[in-house]
N, C-alpha and C positions, 0 to 999 in steps of 0.2 A: 847242871844240864847245860850245855850251850842251847842258843835261840834256834840254830839251825837243826841241831838234832830232835829239838821240841816239836818244832814244825814238822819234820819228816814224820814224827811218830804221828801227829796229830792226824796228817794227811793218809796215813796208814788207816789210823784207826776209824776216818769218817769212809775212806773205801770201805774197809772190812763191813761195818756197819750197816751202811745202805744199799751195799751190793755182797751179800754173803754168798758162798758157793757152796753147794753140797757137797763136791766131791774134789779130789785132786787133780783128777784129768779136766774139770771146768776151769780151775783155777790157773792151770798151765796156758788153757785157751783164750782167757779174759783177757784183753787189752781196755785196761782202762784209760778216758779222756778226760783231762783235766783242762779246764779254762784258766787262765791266769789273767785277770783282768785289772788294769792300773790306770788311775788319770795322769799319771808322770809319764816320764821319757822313758823309751824302751833304753836309752844309753846310762841310766841309774838312778837312783831316788835313795828314799829311807830303805827300801827293802828291793834288793836287785833280782833282777830275774834268775841271774846267776848265783845268788844266794839259794833261791828258793830251788832249783834244779839241785844242788848239792846236798840240800834238804832231802829231796825226794828220793834222789839215788841213796843217801845215807839211809833210807827207811829200806832199802832192798829192791827199790823200783828201777828197772832199766830204759831207758826211753828207745821206743821203736819195737821195744821188746812186750814188755808186759804194761807200759804207760806211755803213752801220746800227750805232750803238752800245747796248747791252742794259745798262743798270747796274743794280747791286744793291749795298745798302748794308745791312750788318747792323748797324748803328745802336749799335755796341759791344756787341751782345749776337751773341758768337761762336757761341753754341750755335744761332742761324739759317743759320749761313754753309754747314751741308751743304744744309739745302733751297733756299737762293738758289743754291748750284753747280749742283743738279739742273734748276731752274728755267730757267738758261743753256744746260745741255746739253740738254734738252727743246727748246728755242729751235734747236736746229740750228747754234749761232755756229758761226765757222771757228777762230776762237782766244780764250782767256780771258786777258785782262790781269788781275792781281791786285796788289792793294796791300795789304802787310803779310805777315806769316807765316802767320796762324792761315788767310787767304784763300788763301793758297797749298797750305797743307796740303788745307784742302776741296776745292778744285779739283783736286789731285793723287788725291785718295782717290774722287772722284767719276768719273773720265774715263783711260783709258791712250789714248786715240786724238786726243783735241784739242789741239793745242801750247798749253803755258802760257807767258806771259811774266811773270816776277817783277819785281816793283817792292817794294824796302823790305822784301825777305823774313827779313832778321837772316843768320842763318849756314844756308845751303840743306844745306851737307854735313853739317854737326852735329844738323840738324833731320831728314834723310833727304829733303828734297826732290830733292837731284842726288846720285849716286854721287863726283863730285869735281868740282872748280873745271875742272880741265884739260880733262875730256870728261865735261859733264853728259850724261845719257841719259832716256830716257823722253820725256815730253811737256815737261819742264821744263827749254828752254834757257836758264838763269839767272845771275847772278850777284848776291852779297847788297849790299843797302842802295847800289845804283847803276842809273842808268837804261838801263844796257845789259845786256842779257838773255841 
């Protein structure tokens, strides 16, 4: 399975798990808001925004129809991450996808209720993002350096 496909599946599963719908009519009406938070540059990085968008599309989501992606990039200025995470929370996103350990830390500090998907977060146990790899708790159901969350 490609990394892009795995990420798309994980995003879909997190949305379904945290936002179950009781009827098909509701499913058509719900537009999910995903926050994408990165410490890197908008123009690229280890996991590009274009790759993320393709993964979401592969999972069956269509931007502006049933999903809206709000992107925030610190442009390598890590000190900007807390404010960017707060912006995403103020937008009432359904989930935050983070690219990089610093972005994951900022998201975790900013919310205890919004699910956080970790991408390339290094050692999430060692950095305190999750309690253990076997049973991550809190809002960060993640694995390090992996498209699987």
